[in-house]
C-alpha positions in Angstrom: -4.8 -30.9 2.8 -2.4 -28.8 1.6 -2.3 -25.0 0.7 0.1 -24.3 -2.3 0.5 -20.4 -3.2 1.9 -19.3 -6.7 4.4 -15.9 -5.9 5.3 -15.6 -9.7 3.9 -12.0 -9.9 5.2 -10.6 -6.8 8.3 -12.1 -7.5 9.0 -10.2 -10.7 7.3 -6.9 -8.9 9.4 -3.8 -8.5 8.4 -0.6 -6.8 5.7 0.5 -4.8 2.8 -1.7 -4.9 -0.3 -1.3 -6.7 -3.7 -2.6 -6.2 -3.4 -6.2 -7.7 0.1 -6.4 -5.9 -1.3 -5.3 -2.5 -4.0 -8.1 -2.9 -1.2 -10.4 -3.6 1.2 -9.6 -0.7 -1.6 -9.7 2.0 -2.9 -12.6 0.8 0.7 -14.4 1.1 0.8 -12.9 4.0 -2.1 -14.4 5.5 -1.0 -17.8 4.1 2.3 -17.6 5.5 0.8 -17.6 9.0 -2.2 -19.8 8.2 -2.6 -22.7 10.6 -5.3 -24.4 8.9 -3.3 -26.0 6.5 0.2 -26.9 5.5 1.1 -24.2 3.2 3.8 -24.2 0.6 4.9 -21.3 -2.0 6.2 -21.7 -5.7 7.4 -19.6 -8.3 7.1 -20.4 -12.1 10.2 -21.1 -14.2 9.8 -20.4 -17.7 12.8 -21.6 -18.7 12.3 -25.1 -17.3 8.4 -24.6 -17.5 7.8 -25.8 -14.1 6.9 -24.7 -10.6 9.9 -24.5 -8.3 9.8 -24.5 -4.5 10.3 -21.4 -2.5 11.7 -21.6 0.8 9.5 -20.0 3.7 12.5 -17.4 4.6 12.5 -16.4 0.7 8.7 -16.5 0.7 8.8 -13.9 3.3 11.5 -11.5 1.2 9.1 -11.9 -1.8 6.1 -11.0 0.2 7.7 -8.1 1.8 8.9 -6.6 -1.4 12.5 -7.2 -0.2 13.2 -8.7 -3.3 12.7 -8.7 -7.1 13.5 -11.2 -9.7 15.1 -9.9 -12.8 13.4 -11.7 -15.6 15.1 -10.2 -18.5 15.7 -12.0 -21.6 13.5 -15.4 -20.1 10.9 -16.6 -22.6 7.7 -15.5 -22.1 6.0 -17.8 -19.3 2.5 -17.5 -21.5 4.3 -18.6 -24.7 3.2 -15.8 -26.6 6.4 -15.1 -28.9 5.8 -11.5 -29.0 9.7 -10.6 -28.8 12.0 -11.5 -31.5 14.4 -13.4 -28.7 11.5 -15.3 -27.4 12.1 -17.7 -30.2 15.5 -18.3 -29.7 17.2 -21.4 -27.6 17.8 -20.6 -24.4 21.7 -20.4 -24.9 21.5 -17.9 -27.5 19.1 -15.9 -25.1 21.7 -15.9 -22.5 24.4 -15.0 -25.1 22.6 -12.1 -26.5 22.0 -10.9 -22.7 25.5 -11.1 -22.1 26.4 -8.7 -24.5 23.0 -6.1 -24.3 22.4 -6.0 -20.5 25.9 -6.4 -18.7 24.4 -3.6 -16.6 21.3 -5.7 -15.6 23.3 -8.8 -15.0 26.1 -6.8 -12.9 22.7 -5.3 -10.7 21.5 -8.9 -10.0 24.5 -10.4 -9.2 25.4 -7.8 -6.7 21.8 -7.8 -5.5 22.7 -11.9 -4.9 25.7 -10.9 -3.5 23.8 -8.8 -0.9 21.5 -11.2 0.2 24.1 -13.7 0.9 26.6 -11.6 2.4 24.9 -8.7 4.3 27.7 -7.9 6.6 30.1 -8.0 3.9 32.8 -5.3 4.1 32.9 -5.5 0.3 28.9 -4.5 0.3 29.2 -0.8 0.7 31.5 -0.4 -2.3 29.1 -2.8 -4.5 26.3 -0.7 -3.8 28.1 2.4 -4.6 28.6 0.6 -7.9 25.3 -0.8 -7.8 23.8 2.6 -7.6 25.8 4.2 -10.1 25.1 0.9 -12.8 21.1 2.0 -11.9 19.0 4.5 -14.5 17.0 7.1 -11.9 13.9 5.3 -12.2 15.4 2.4 -11.0 17.0 3.8 -8.1 13.4 5.5 -7.1 11.8 1.9 -6.9 14.5 0.2 -4.8 14.5 2.7 -2.2 12.6 1.8 0.7 10.8 3.8 3.2 13.4 2.8 6.0 16.6 3.6 3.7 17.1 0.4 2.6 17.2 -0.9 -0.9 14.9 -3.8 -2.4 17.7 -6.4 -3.6 17.2 -7.4 -7.8 18.3 -10.8 -8.0 18.5 -13.7 -10.3 15.7 -16.0 -10.5 18.0 -19.1 -9.6 18.5 -17.3 -6.0 14.6 -17.3 -5.4 13.8 -20.9 -7.0 14.5 -24.3 -5.5 14.0 -27.6 -6.7 10.7 -28.6 -8.6 7.9 -28.8 -6.6 5.8 -31.7 -7.0 2.2 -31.4 -6.6 0.3 -34.4 -4.8 -2.7 -35.2 -4.2 -4.9 -33.1 -1.9 -2.8 -30.0 -3.0 -5.0 -26.7 -3.8 -2.7 -24.4 -5.9 -3.7 -20.9 -5.5 -2.8 -18.3 -8.4 -3.6 -14.6 -7.9 -4.3 -12.2 -10.5 -1.3 -11.2 -12.7 -0.4 -14.6 -13.2 -2.2 -14.5 -16.4 0.9 -13.0 -17.5 3.6 -14.8 -15.3 2.7 -18.4 -15.3 1.7 -21.0 -18.1 -1.6 -22.2 -16.5 -2.0 -25.1 -19.3 1.5 -26.5 -17.8 0.4 -26.0 -14.4 -3.3 -27.7 -15.0 -1.9 -30.5 -16.5 0.5 -31.0 -13.5 -2.2 -30.3 -11.4 -4.5 -33.0 -12.8 -1.8 -35.5 -13.0 -1.1 -35.3 -9.4 -5.0 -35.2 -8.5 -4.5 -31.7 -7.1 -6.8 -28.5 -7.6 -6.4 -25.3 -9.2 -7.8 -22.4 -7.6 -8.0 -19.1 -9.7 -8.2 -15.5 -7.8 -9.7 -13.4 -10.5 -10.1 -9.7 -9.9 -12.1 -8.8 -13.2 -12.1 -9.5 -16.9 -12.1 -5.5 -18.0 -9.6 -6.3 -20.6 -11.9 -8.7 -22.5 -15.2 -6.5 -21.7 -13.1 -3.1 -22.9 -10.0 -3.7 -25.1 -9.6 -0.4 -26.2 -8.1 0.5 -22.7 -5.5 -2.2 -23.2 -2.3 -2.9 -25.9 -3.8 -5.7 -28.4 -1.1 -8.2 -27.3 -2.3 -8.1 -23.4 -5.8 -8.5 -24.6 -5.0 -11.5 -26.8 -2.8 -12.9 -23.5 -5.1 -12.1 -21.0 -8.5 -13.5 -23.2 -6.4 -16.6 -23.8 -5.7 -16.8 -20.1 -9.3 -16.8 -19.3 -10.7 -18.9 -21.7 -8.0 -21.5 -20.4 -8.9 -21.3 -16.8 -12.9 -21.4 -17.3 -12.0 -24.9 -18.7 -9.1 -26.0 -16.4 -9.4 -24.5 -13.1 -11.7 -26.2 -10.5 -12.6 -22.8 -8.5 -12.9 -19.5 -9.3 -12.7 -16.8 -6.2 -14.3 -13.5 -7.2 -14.1 -10.8 -5.5 -17.7 -8.9 -6.3 -20.9 -9.4 -7.5 -20.1 -7.4 -10.5 -17.3 -9.6 -11.4 -19.4 -12.5 -10.7 -22.2 -11.1 -13.3 -19.5 -10.4 -15.7 -18.0 -13.9 -15.5 -21.2 -15.7 -15.6 -22.4 -13.3 -18.9 -18.9 -14.0 -20.8 -19.1 -17.7 -20.1 -22.5 -17.7 -21.6 -21.4 -16.1 -25.1 -18.7 -18.7 -24.8 -21.3 -21.7 -24.3 -18.8 -23.1 -21.7 -19.9 -24.1 -17.8 -17.9 -22.4 -15.0 -16.1 -23.8 -12.4 -17.1 -23.6 -9.0 -17.5 -20.0 -8.1 -17.0 -18.1 -4.4 -17.5 -14.7 -3.6 -15.0 -12.9 -1.4 -14.6 -9.5 -1.2 -11.2 -7.6 -0.6 -10.0 -6.3 2.3 -8.8 -2.5 3.3 -5.5 -1.2 5.0 -8.0 0.8 7.6 -5.2 2.2 9.8 -1.8 2.6 8.1 0.8 3.3 10.6 2.9 6.0 9.2 6.7 6.0 9.4 7.3 9.3 8.3 7.5 12.1 10.1 4.2 13.7 9.3 5.1 16.2 6.7 3.3 16.5 3.4 5.0 16.8 0.3 6.1 20.3 -0.5 3.2 22.7 -1.7 0.3 20.8 -0.1 -1.5 22.1 2.9 -4.0 20.0 5.4 -7.5 20.2 3.9 -6.3 22.2 1.0 -6.1 19.6 -1.7 -8.2 16.8 -3.1 -7.0 13.4 -3.5 -7.4 10.9 -6.4 -5.4 7.5 -5.9 -4.6 5.7 -8.9 -2.5 4.3 -11.8 -2.5 6.8 -14.3 -4.2 4.8 -17.5 -7.0 5.7 -19.5 -9.6 3.8 -17.6 -9.1 5.5 -14.3 -10.9 9.0 -16.0 -8.0 11.1 -15.4 -9.0 13.3 -18.3 -12.6 14.0 -16.8 -11.2 15.2 -13.6 -8.5 17.6 -15.7 -11.6 19.2 -17.8 -13.5 19.7 -14.5 -10.9 21.1 -12.8 -10.2 23.9 -15.6 -13.5 24.9 -15.3 -13.4 25.1 -11.5 -10.0 27.3 -11.9 -11.7 29.4 -14.7 -15.2 30.3 -12.4 -12.7 31.4 -9.5 -13.6 28.1 -7.5 -10.3 27.1 -6.9 -8.7 30.4 -6.5 -10.8 31.9 -3.8 -10.3 28.1 -1.9 -6.8 27.6 -2.4 -7.6 24.1 -3.3 -5.4 21.9 -5.1 -6.1 18.7 -7.2 -3.7 15.7 -6.2 -3.1 12.7 -8.5 -1.1 10.1 -6.8 0.3 6.6 -9.1 2.5 5.7 -11.5 1.9 5.6 -15.0 0.5 2.4 -16.5 -0.1 1.6 -20.4 -1.4 3.3 -23.3 -0.9 6.7 -21.3 0.9 9.0 -23.8 -2.1 10.9 -24.9 -3.2 11.2 -21.2 0.3 12.0 -20.3 0.7 15.0 -22.9 -2.8 16.2 -21.7 -1.6 16.3 -18.3 1.7 18.0 -18.5 0.3 20.3 -21.2 -2.6 21.5 -18.7 -2.6 24.7 -18.2 -2.5 24.3 -14.3 -0.6 21.6 -14.0 2.4 22.1 -11.6 0.3 24.6 -9.8 -2.9 23.7 -8.5 -2.7 20.3 -10.4 -0.3 18.3 -8.9 0.9 14.8 -9.7 3.0 12.3 -7.4 4.6 9.4 -8.6 6.5 6.7 -6.7 4.6 7.3 -3.4 5.5 5.1 -0.6 3.0 4.1 2.0 4.1 6.2 4.6 3.4 9.2 2.5 0.2 7.9 0.9 -1.2 7.7 4.7 -0.4 11.2 5.1 -2.0 12.5 1.6 -5.2 10.6 2.5 -5.0 11.9 6.4 -4.8 15.4 5.4 -7.0 15.6 2.1 -10.3 17.7 2.1 -12.1 14.8 0.3 -11.3 12.2 -2.3 -12.6 11.4 -5.8 -12.8 8.5 -7.8 -14.2 9.0 -11.3 -12.8 5.4 -12.5 -14.9 4.3 -15.9 -14.9 0.5 -14.5 -13.9 -1.4 -11.8 -14.1 -5.1 -10.5 -13.8 -3.4 -6.8 -11.8 -0.4 -6.4 -9.5 -0.3 -3.6 -8.7 3.3 -3.3 -12.2 4.3 -2.6 -12.9 2.1 -0.1 -9.5 3.2 1.6 -10.4 6.8 1.5 -13.9 5.8 3.6 -11.6 3.8 6.1 -9.7 6.9 6.6 -13.0 8.9 7.4 -12.9 11.2 4.2 -15.8 12.1 2.3 -15.7 10.6 -1.3 -17.1 11.3 -4.7 -16.7 8.1 -6.6 -18.0 6.7 -9.7 -20.8 4.2 -10.7 -18.4 2.4 -13.0 -18.8 -1.4 -12.4 -18.3 -2.6 -8.5 -17.6 0.8 -7.5 -21.1 1.7 -6.1 -21.5 -2.0 -5.1 -18.5 -1.6 -2.8 -18.8 2.1 -1.5 -22.7 1.7 -0.8 -24.1 4.9 0.5 -21.2 5.8 2.3 -19.9 8.0 -0.8 -21.7 10.2 -3.3 -21.3 7.8 -6.7 -21.8 9.7 -10.1 -22.0 8.6 -13.5 -18.4 8.6 -14.6 -19.3 10.4 -17.8 -21.2 13.2 -16.3 -18.9 15.8 -16.7 -21.6 18.5 -15.2 -22.3 16.4 -12.6 -18.7 16.1 -11.1 -18.4 19.6 -11.6 -21.1 20.7 -9.8 -20.6 18.4 -6.7 -16.9 19.3 -6.7 -17.7 22.8 -6.7 -20.1 22.4 -3.7 -17.8 20.2 -1.7 -15.1 23.1 -2.3 -17.1 26.1 -1.4 -19.0 24.3 1.3 -17.5 22.2 3.7 -21.0 21.7 5.2 -22.2 20.1 1.7 -19.9 17.5 2.3 -20.0 16.7 6.1 -23.2 14.4 5.7 -20.7 12.1 3.6 -17.9 12.8 6.2 -20.1 11.5 8.9 -20.8 8.3 6.7 -17.0 7.8 6.3 -16.6 8.2 9.9 -19.0 5.5 10.4 -17.6 3.2 7.7 -16.5 -0.3 8.9 -13.6 -1.6 6.4 -13.2 -5.4 6.1 -9.9 -6.0 7.5 -7.1 -7.5 5.4 -6.9 -10.3 7.9 -10.6 -11.2 7.4 -10.2 -11.0 3.7 -7.3 -13.3 3.8 -8.4 -15.8 6.0 -11.9 -16.2 4.0 -9.8 -16.2 0.7 -8.0 -18.7 1.6 -10.6 -21.0 3.4 -12.3 -20.6 0.3 -9.4 -21.8 -1.9 -9.4 -25.0 0.7 -13.0 -25.8 0.9 -13.3 -29.3 -0.1 -14.8 -30.6 -3.5 -17.2 -33.5 -3.8 -14.6 -35.7 -4.9 -12.5 -35.0 -1.5 -15.2 -34.7 0.9 -14.6 -37.2 3.6 -17.4 -39.4 4.4 -18.9 -38.8 8.1 -17.5 -40.3 11.3 -19.4 -43.4 12.8 
């Protein structure tokens, strides 16, 4: 029995990893070290519409975030033709890219050269050209904590020959593959080869709350889920809340679900900081409240902005010297939210937003915060609140989705729509450290599941034999 892990989403990612990318990297790293089965890695080629082999060496670079594939002007993997050039033949798309995206082509070719020739005397010169070609946000995204840079490379430098699934293979698709693969093609290949298709599904929030997403993303995600319900052999789900959500959704469709396995996520309980220990300018130890999350409407930053204004106006913030720190990159449908943030009377003073934060700085921010907050409206799991507890930080979190399930009694959980409740709790915790002391004690006793344990259990769930694969007992 062989485990096949698809790396398509990670191969496309650029910049500090968000929650879903962290999950993929941890589980893929666990797969690379997994001794209970043979392991292979693939990426989906949207031109040839096939899975291609990825060597262990290249897989290690993808998992570590050392390289990122530029998929500009490649056809949409899920075959939802939203862009005008998605309908063009391959030769015309390549010509259009050469005309409109020469900058991107040069960047990827320099990246490919740098990977092939790390000791070349020309590399320093080429990297200076690369830096000049990149936009400011791209330069930030490729910068690494150790001073190196992520290489942006063409898909051809990552993908090998077609990967031929074989009987006994268990192919694992994770999270963002709804946008980066064609599950219908992959499922057909799996069934033809008598292989099994396993899908790790974090949640179905775009189906439950389409107003938080762009219409075409809702269409794409819904189409993917509807397909995998009928095509997957097994779902791995990360919380009881998501399991119930998926069961309820399948009932509305009148369809039977595949085999379900519940495996909670892990947590970085003790990140080792490579930085010198200094906080970002303007922040002082125990004088800020931390909210780690992508900036998007679902995360409920708006509630905290309203609550913070009240706490400023009544003098709570001024007397305490506290700041509220948002950490996270901007997501989608955020124009109104960012306008509210940037136009907030306290923005840049006691309300701070840090974007593109690396792991080392994030660790420093967690360790030196007074306490953490997480008011998200709905989550299929909720990694940041678990991380906050793992750092021993008192936590005020919401009851949205699975958050209360994973936080348990270790944090104070409030209704994400109860602005008065959040205002009262934050005021108490700011003005009286003794008020949050019981939750600091609970956080200190909190034992997080390690990523090693979560990865091992996920891979074991992916490899668990099906009835038609069970071996007859010996003797």
